[in-house]
N, C-alpha and C positions, 0 to 999 in steps of 0.2 A: 520303860514305855508303858503308858497307861492305855490298855486295850479295852477298858470298860465301855459298854454300850447299853442303850435302853431299847428294849424290844416290847412293844405293846404295853408299856408301863412297867415292865419287869426289868430291874437292873441286872445286867449280866456282866460277869467278870471278863468275858472275852466274846468276840463276834462269831466264834465257831459254835454252832448248835448241831447236835447229833439229830439227824432226821429219823423218821419212823423206819425201823428195820428190825429184823429178828434179834439184833444185838441187845435190845432193851428187854428181852424176855427174861433176862437174869439180873437180879439186883446187884450181884457182884460186878457185872459189866458196867452198870450205871455208876457204881462207886469208882471203878477204874476210869470212867469217862471224866468224872469230876477231878480226880487226881491228875489226869492228863491235861486238864485245862479247859474242858468244854464249858461254855457259858450256860447251856441248858440242854435238856434231853427231851426230845419228842418221843413218846412211847410208841411201840408198834401199834398199828391200828386195831381197834376193836370194831369188828364188823357185826352189825345187827344180825346178819345171816347166821353167824356162828352160834347164836343163842337160840335160834329157832330150829328145833329138831324134827318137826313134822316133815315127812318126805314130800308131800304135795307142795308145801310152801317152799321148801328147798328147791324143788325142780323149777318152780316159777321164777324164783330169784336167779337161778343158774341161767335160765334162758334170757333174762333181761340184762344181767350185769357181769356174768362170768367172762373172763378174758379181757375185761375193759381196763384193768389196772394191773401193772406189773406186781405191785405189792400184794394185791388181792389173790394172785394166782396160788400162792402157797396155802391159802385157806380153803380153796374150792374143791379139791378132789372128792371128798365125802364129808358128811357131817361128823362121822366118827373120828376123822383125822384132824379135826380142829385142835390146835395145841392148848388152848385155854378157853374157859368160859368167862362169864361176867364176874363171878366171884374171884376166880384166880387172877384175873386182870386187875381188879380193884385191890387185891392183896399186894400185888407187886407195886402198884402206885403207893399204897399206904406204907409199905415197908421202906421203899426207896426214898419217900419224902422224909422219913425219919432218919435215914442213914446219910443223906447228902444235904448240902445247903443250897446247891444250884436248883433252879426251878425245874420241876417235872411237869411236862405239858402232855396232857392226854391227847389221843388221836381217835377220832370217831367217824365211822361211816354208817349212817343209818339208811333205812329205806321207808320208814313210816314216820309220821309226825310224832306219834307217841314214843317211838324209838329214839329219835333225836332228843326229845325232851327228857325222857326218863334216864337214859344212859348218860347224858350230859350232867344231870344232877348227881348221879352216882359217882362219876369221875371227879366232880368237884368235892363231894363229901369225902372221898378217899384221900384227898390231900393235894390234888393237882393244882398248880399255881396258874395254869392256863389250859386252853383247849384248842386243838386244831381240828376243824371239821373238814374231812377229806371227801369232797363231793366229786365222784367220777361218773357222772350220768351221761350215758350215750343216747342222744335223741334219735333213735332208729326209726321212730314213727314218721312215715313220709308225710303225714298230715299235720305234724306238729311244727309250728313256726318258731322263729328265733325268740320272739317276745315271750312265748310260753315257757321256753327253756330258761330264760333270764329270770322270769317271775318265780320259777321253782327254786332257784338259788337264793333269791331275796327272801322268799318265804321261810326257807330253812334257817338262814341267819337270824331272821326276826324271831323265830320260835326259840332258838337256842339262847339268844341274848336275853330273852325274857325269863328263861329257865335258870340261868346261872349268873353269878356275880363276878366270876373270874373272867379275864380277858379272853376273847375268842378270835382265832385266826381262821381264815378261809383259804384252803389250798385249791388253787384254780388250775384249769386247763387253758391252753392258749387259743382255743378255737372259737371264741366269741367274735362276731363280725365287727363289733365296736368295743374293743377291749377297754379303751380309756373311759368310755361312758359306763361300761359295766363296773369297772373299778370304782368310779364315782358313786354309782348307785349302791354298791356293797358298803362303801364307806358311809354313805348316808343311812344305810340300814343298821349301822352299829358295829360293823366288823372292826376289830381292833388291829388287825394285821392282814395283809394279803401275802400268800406264799406263792411264788412264781418259779416254776410251774410244776404241776402234777404230770408225771410220765405215765400215760396210758399204755396198757399192754397192747402191743400190735402183733397179732398172730402171723405166722408164716406157714408155708406148706412144705412138708417133706415129700418130695415127688418120688422118692425111692420107696418109702413105706406107705405112701398115699394116706398120710395122716396130717393133722395139724401139729405144727412144731410149737412147743411151749418154752423154748430156750429163752432165758432171760439174760440180757446183757447189762452189765454195770455201766452207769453213765460215765462219760469222759469229758475232758476239757473242751473238746470241739463242739459241745452242745450248749455252751453258756451264752451264745450270742443272742438268742431270742429273749431269754430272761434278762440279759444285760440291757438290751434295747428297751424293754418295757419298764424296767426299774428306772432307767434314766428318764424315760418319758413321764412317768408318774411321780418321780421325786419332787417334793415340795408342793404338790397339788392336792394331796390328800391328808387327812388327819391320821389315817391308819399307818402303822409301820409297814415296811416292805422287807420281806425275807426272800433270799435267793435259794433255790433248792435243786438246781440242776448243774451237773458237771463240775462240782467242787472237788478237784483231784489233788490240789496242792495249794500252797500259800498264794500263788499267783492269781488263782481264780477268786480267792477270798478278797484280795486287795482290789482286783478289778470290780467286783461287785460293790465293795464299799465306795470306791471312786464313783460308781454309777448312782449311788444313793441308798444302797441297801443298809438296813439296820443290822442285819446279821446274815451269815451264809451258812446254809445247812448242808451237811454231808453224811452219807452212809456208805456209799460205794467205796470211797477211799479207805474207810475203816475196815470194811469187809475184805478189802484187798491187802492192806498193809498192817492191820491191827489197830486196836484202840489207842496205843501209845503214839500213833502217827499224829494225833492232835497236837501233842507237845512239839513235834518236829515242825508242823505248820506254824504254830505260834512263835517258835524260835525264829523261823525265817521271816515272819511278819515283823 
C-alpha cells in the first residue's frame, strides 16, 4: 500500500505526522519516530518568552498569554525552569536533520515582530524543512474587534513568509467568527498549510484547595468532529495544505481525516500514551 502524501510541498512517506510535544526534545526519539514510520516531525514549540530572561518582560508576557495553550503550560512556571534556549533548540534541529531523512518542521510562538522574523530565520538555517507558527492569541481586550484580531494573524504570516524560503504552516484556533473567510485570507497571505486546530489551555478551579487547576488532559477521538467538519468544508477551496491535529488516537481517526480531505494527520497524545512504536501499529491498520 502506497501511503505517500504531500504536505505543503514536502513529500512524506506516510500521512502520520508527529505534532509538537516534549517527545521531540530528544534526537533519539526523532530517530525512533522515523523508524516507526512517521512522515514528518513537528518540533516542540520554541516560545519567544523562554529566550527573554528579564523579570519585568516575563511578568508582562505571563499576564497576557499564560494558561492560553496546553503545550505552553510546561514552559511557564519560571524562566529558570525552561528546558532549552534558542541555541539548544537549534542544535536539536541541526542534529536531527542530519540523522533522519523525514522532514523536521520547526514550531515557533513569537510575541514581537522581530521575534517572529529572527527566530524563523534561525530555525530555517538550522536545517528545518518547514515551519509551523503556533499562534495562540487570546483577544481579552474588550475594545478589540474581530477584524483587528484577524489582521494580527495575517500580519504574522506575512512577516514570516518574507523572512524564510521554507514552507510555513499556521496552527489555528477554531474561534474565528468566519472561519472559511479567515482560511481564505491566510491562504492569500501565503500560508502553505493550515493546521486545524490548536488546543488552547482551559483552566479549571480546584474548589477544595481554592486554586487554579493546571491539569492537562490528552486529546481523545471524541474531539475530532470540529476539525473534521472544517477540513471537509475547506477541502478543494484553498491552495494551502490541510493538516488535522486533534483527537488522532488510532488509525480510524487518520482514515477519517484523510476522507475529509486532510493531507496528513498529526498526533502526540497517542504516542505519549502508547509509545512511539504506536505509529507502526496505526500504519499497519491503515
